[in-house]
C-alpha positions as CSV (number, residue, x, y, z in Angstrom):
1,M,-21.9,-140.6,32.1
2,T,-20.0,-138.5,34.7
3,N,-19.0,-134.5,34.0
4,K,-15.3,-134.5,34.0
5,K,-13.7,-131.3,32.4
6,L,-10.5,-131.5,29.9
7,R,-7.9,-131.4,32.8
8,D,-9.7,-134.4,34.3
9,Y,-9.1,-136.3,31.1
10,M,-5.7,-134.4,30.5
11,L,-4.8,-136.0,34.0
12,E,-5.8,-139.5,32.9
13,L,-3.6,-139.1,30.0
14,K,-0.6,-138.2,31.6
15,R,-1.4,-141.4,34.0
16,S,-2.2,-143.6,31.0
17,A,1.5,-142.7,29.4
18,Q,3.6,-143.2,32.6
19,L,1.8,-146.6,32.8
20,V,2.8,-147.4,29.1
21,D,6.0,-145.7,29.6
22,D,7.6,-147.6,32.7
23,P,9.0,-150.6,31.7
24,E,7.6,-152.8,34.8
25,T,4.2,-152.3,33.8
26,P,2.8,-155.7,32.7
27,L,2.0,-156.2,29.1
28,E,-1.7,-156.3,30.1
29,E,-2.0,-153.6,32.2
30,A,0.5,-151.2,29.8
31,I,-2.3,-152.3,27.0
32,A,-5.2,-151.0,29.1
33,A,-3.8,-148.1,29.9
34,Y,-3.2,-147.0,26.4
35,Q,-6.7,-147.9,25.7
36,A,-7.6,-145.4,28.5
37,G,-5.1,-143.2,27.4
38,A,-6.7,-143.4,24.0
39,E,-10.0,-142.5,25.3
40,A,-9.2,-139.8,27.0
41,Y,-7.7,-138.5,24.0
42,Q,-10.9,-138.9,22.1
43,K,-12.4,-136.9,25.4
44,C,-9.9,-134.0,25.4
45,M,-10.3,-133.5,21.5
46,A,-14.4,-133.4,21.6
47,I,-14.1,-130.7,24.5
48,L,-11.6,-128.8,22.9
49,E,-13.6,-128.6,19.3
50,S,-16.4,-128.0,21.2
51,A,-15.0,-125.0,22.5
52,E,-13.2,-123.7,19.2
53,Q,-16.9,-123.8,17.7
54,K,-18.1,-121.9,20.5
55,I,-15.4,-119.5,19.9
56,K,-15.8,-118.7,16.6
57,V,-19.8,-118.5,16.7
58,I,-18.6,-115.7,19.3
59,D,-16.4,-114.3,17.4
60,E,-18.8,-114.3,14.2
61,S,-21.5,-112.9,15.9
62,L,-18.7,-109.9,16.9
63,Q,-17.8,-109.4,13.5
64,S,-21.5,-109.1,12.4
65,G,-21.8,-106.6,15.4
66,E,-24.2,-108.4,17.2
67,R,-24.0,-108.0,21.2
68,D,-26.3,-111.5,22.1
69,V,-24.7,-114.7,21.8
């Protein structure tokens, strides 16, 4: 598995959306782009959910007066 970042997946999602939206894109290619976009979207969401959990842990730690996270 590669070590891609949120930005990389967002760019993949954007490229996929552009291909799907382009009326010149052949149907099979548009379907493949849609699938790639859906996968990139899922990866973006996983990264964002992980970040949200980390932020919650930090916030809870700060609220309880702890200094080490």
